[in-house]
C-alpha angles and dihedrals in degrees: 000000000000121000126190123190099218093179135002106189131101123234112322096029124235118315094025110222096237100031127105098177116140093266095049091047089048098052091049090053105037128022092180094082098023133053122208111234138199126213116298117271139136135213117208130189138177095207107010091254107076118042143192123202124221102215126350111237134194085254095057095115093055091042092055092046089053093059119058092200090063095051127095118284129215097316124092089242127016147106136216088218110099103162145024123208113202122206093193144341098263116139093239089058100042110033089082090069087074089058090057093059099107096112093292121160104221133155116222119204120198143143118269099259089050092051089051092049090053089052098045126023092017101028099195092143094061092041093054095044097088092045111039141026097236121164121205121215127188117232115211123204114263093358106120124211134190130244131183092032092309096306090116121042118202119210113191118200139179120270105159150340101223114120122210116268094256090057099037094131114118111270102239094184094054108024126182137041095301095068099125102232090144124036138171131213133225109200118198126194109217093201102047098026089230122144136198127194119205114193110156097159115045119171094182138349105260136181086251092058089047092051095051093043094049111110092356114149094218133018123194103196138190106269098166099130134020094207135016098246096040096125092045092051090055093046093244102116143347090231120110125214091261091053087060095046098257134121109221120233099233135038133048110336092007123144098247100083093043093047093046091055095053118102098228115132092222122037113178133178115218136165089058119182119229090245096057112113092216087078087073102081093205096049125116089239092055091047090048091058094046091050088057092050093253120136131216106227121231138186111279097025108147128199135186115201 
């Protein structure tokens, strides 16, 4: 399978439009040690011709324009994109659906609370109805489904139960911590045997995440924050990483040690917040990851698995 990292930043992009943190100042001043980044999203294909997107970001137009394979073919109107797989209902992962409204026929896959959020507090489904022939399919935890005629098998799994702020009302239909507001996907190629895990929003490292990451060829992991109190240290917010539904990279219980011990040939942090020091490619944090064989994802990174 072919995998494109369309964007690698967390909410706000990099640089964030209203942020003057050291990283955002740095990327505006010097692109030699920083890379600008759009909101995190992937494109996946079985054959390089038809594609599915994992998340639809506010930057989707620019992301499509940046990749010739995602652009229209010989017809006057058309797209090689036939589906979108959502990991959650966050604005930075769903707003892009509105940009796909020009009479496109696209199937959107998401967990049940996400589908309800896009019908209620953020009513994208009703908004798109008059414009596009979207279909909406519920993804159920640990129930795999085929794409590309069965050549790729998608395995959804639980990553977290934190809803986006706009939908932060208790989910009465699916109470409790297992309500799948945030999910990951393990994608398996039935021809090559290759597998990719996409987990951009990890609340905690669970046995389930371990199970799906085991023996994967490539893991694209939540790299939002380097440390738990990153925003507090910079005077941006009192919120910690866990308050925002993210496991930090470093520190006790962080993802770094667990990720480093996995056998995957490619281990890549994505969904990187603008405050994270790994964005500085001459920082000690960046060098620490590289010494452990872990990559910092960037827009335009391409993989073949």
